[in-house]
N, C-alpha and C positions, 0 to 999 in steps of 0.2 A: 473213244468218245463218239465217233460216228455211229458205231453199232449201238451204243446205249441210246443215242438220239433216235435211231430207227426204231428201236423197241418201244421207246416212249411214245413216238408218233403213232406207231401201229396200235398200241394199246389204247390211245385216245380215240383213234378212228373207230375201233371196235366198240369202245364205250359209248360214244356219241351216236353210233349207228344202232345202239340198243342191243348189241350182241352180247349174250351171256350164255349161249348154248355151247356145245362142244366146239373145240378149236380144230378146224379141218381146212385142208387146202382146197381151193376152188378147182372144179373140174372143167371150167370153161375159160379160165384165164390163159393167155399166151402172150408172148412178146409181140409187140406191134409189128405187123407185117410178116410174122413167121409162126404159123399155128403149131409147128412141130416143137417149138420151144415153150413148153408148159411148166407147171410147177415141178414136175419130175426133173426137168432140165435145170431148173433153178437149184434144186437140192444137190445136184452133182458138183456145184461150185458156189456153195453158200459160204460166206455172206456176200461175196462180191456181186453175184447176180441179183441180189435182193433189191438193188436200186433200179433195176430195169423197169421201164414203163411198159404196161400192157396195152392191148387194143382198146380197153375201156378207160384208159388214162390212169388206172391205179398202178401202184408199184407192186413188184413181186412180194415185198415185205408185207403189204396189206392183204394181198389176195392169196399168198402162199405162206401162211404163218407157221405151219409145221416145217416146211422146207427151210424157212429162214429162222427157225428156233425162236419164234415170237409168241408162242402160246404161254399164257399166264399160268405158272405152276402153282399159284395160290388161289385160283378161282374155286368157289364152292368148297371152302375149307370144311373137311369132314367133322372136325371137332366142334363146329357150330351146333351140331345136334346135342352135344354134351353140355352146352351152356345156354339153357333156356332163359327167357326174360324172368326177372324176379320183381316182386313188389319192392318199393324203396326201403321199407322197414326191414326187409330180409336181405338187402344187398350189401351188408357189412360196411366197410369203410368207403366213404365218398365225401365229396365237398360239402361244406356246411350249408344248411338250408338258409340260415340267417347270418349274414356277414356284417350286420350292423356293428359299428365300433362299440366294443364293450360287451357284446353279446356272448353269453356263456352256453356252450353246448350241453345237451342233456344225455348224450350217448357216449359211451366209452369206446374209443377207437382201439382196434386190435393191431394196428400197424402205425409206424411212425411216418410222417411225411417224407417224401423223397426230395432231398435237397439238391442232388446232382444227378441228373438223368444219365449223363455219359458215364459217370463212375459206376452207376447201377447197371450198366450194360444195356441201356435202353436207347431207342431212337424214335424220332417222329415218324409216324406211319400215315398221317393224314392231317390236313388243315381244313377246318370247316367252321361255319358260323351259324348261330341261332338267332332268330328274330326275338329280341328282348332278353333281358338277363334272367337266368334260371334261379337266382338267389335273392332273397329279400335283403334290403338295406334301407332301414327307416330314414326318411328324409331325403334320400338320394334318388329313389325310384318312386314313380307314381303308383300307389297301391289301389287306386280306384278303377284302374283299367278303363278310364274314360277318355283316353287320348283319341280324338276323332280325326285321325289322319287318313287321307284317302288310301295310302299304301297299306295301312292296317285294315281298313274296311275290306279291301280286296282279299287279303289273306284270311280274314274272318269268314268272308263269303265262301271261301274254299274249305271251310271247316278246319283250319289250321290253328292250333292253340299257340298263342304268343306269350312271351314273358314280360317282365317288368320294363317299362320305358323310363328314361331319365326324366325326372320331375321338371327340371329347368327347361328341357327341350319342349315339354308340353306347354309350359307357361309361355315360352317364346313363340311357339306355333300359334297358340290361342290369341296372342297379341299381334299376330301377323308380322313378326320380326323377320326381315328378309334373310337373316342368317340361316334360318331353318325353313322358312315358308317357300323359298324358291327352290325348284328342283335342279338337279345337276345330271348331266348326261355321263353316266359312268362308262368307262372304257372296258373294265373287266368285271366289276361287281354288279352284274345284272340283277335287276329286281330290288336293289337297295334304294333307300330314300333318305335324303337329308333330313335330320331331325329325329329319326327313329334310332333306337338303341339296338346294338348287335353284340352278342357275346361270342368271341372267337375262341375256338378250342384247338389245341395241338396235341392230339392223343399220342401217347408213347407206348412202346411195347418192348419187352425183353425177348420176345419170340417173333418179332417182325423180321422182314428180310432186310436187315440193316446193311447199309453200304452196298446194296445191289440195285439194279435197275427196277426191281420189284418192290422197293421199300414203301412207296406210296401206293395204297390199294383202295379199291372201292368194291363192295360195300364194307361197312365198318368191321365186322368180324373177320372178313378175309384179310384185311390189312393187319389186324392185331395178331392173327394166328399164322401169318404167312410163313415165317421161318419154321413153325411146327409142321405145317403142311408139307413144305419142301423136304423136311427131314423125316417125315412119317411118324411123328411122335404121337403117343397115346395121351389121353387127357391127364393121367397121373404124372407122366414125365413132363408134359407141358406146364402143368401147374407148379412144378418145382423149378422150372427154368428161370 
């Protein structure tokens, strides 16, 4: 458990530091007060020495990722090049565009919906949210895109496309209802606003690194293809997995 926690923390440190280049050991790190004990010294007795603090206050796990076996084996998945972006009309099976009650789809699906992800050998490889719903639902969402919320104005100013907003929330905000007009100081969900609609996704994959410390990955395709990258699968084998 401690080793898994170290890997998770190290991965987060690299992610938030913007590191996406090759995973290499630092050539300047050494144990506090002992310059001779560098990453090579750590490697001789890993993982125990990976908790050692260095002169720069970083742990060996963060500064000596190769020595501590912390390098992400799924980074820059090579199969991403075989899976280019497609127009929606060419993307085969996907969620319905219109989820209004009683709405009938116009396209024939080639696959049946997955009822049990575990039984299908799939696992969650990421959790993320989108600003606004991606699917139309008549009467449930505001279809005028006229919700003049300051949180939306900021996102639109950044040229970020938003989805549908809950119609009731718009009405409440316009009438200055305190349930949605007052802001809340979020502890974890930074950038979110009371009154706006968010669509949460739990992407699953049958070739993710399920039940390992690398199960949750960023960016999207790295996490979906993680298991295939670790196993060195080609696109044909991965597609049948």
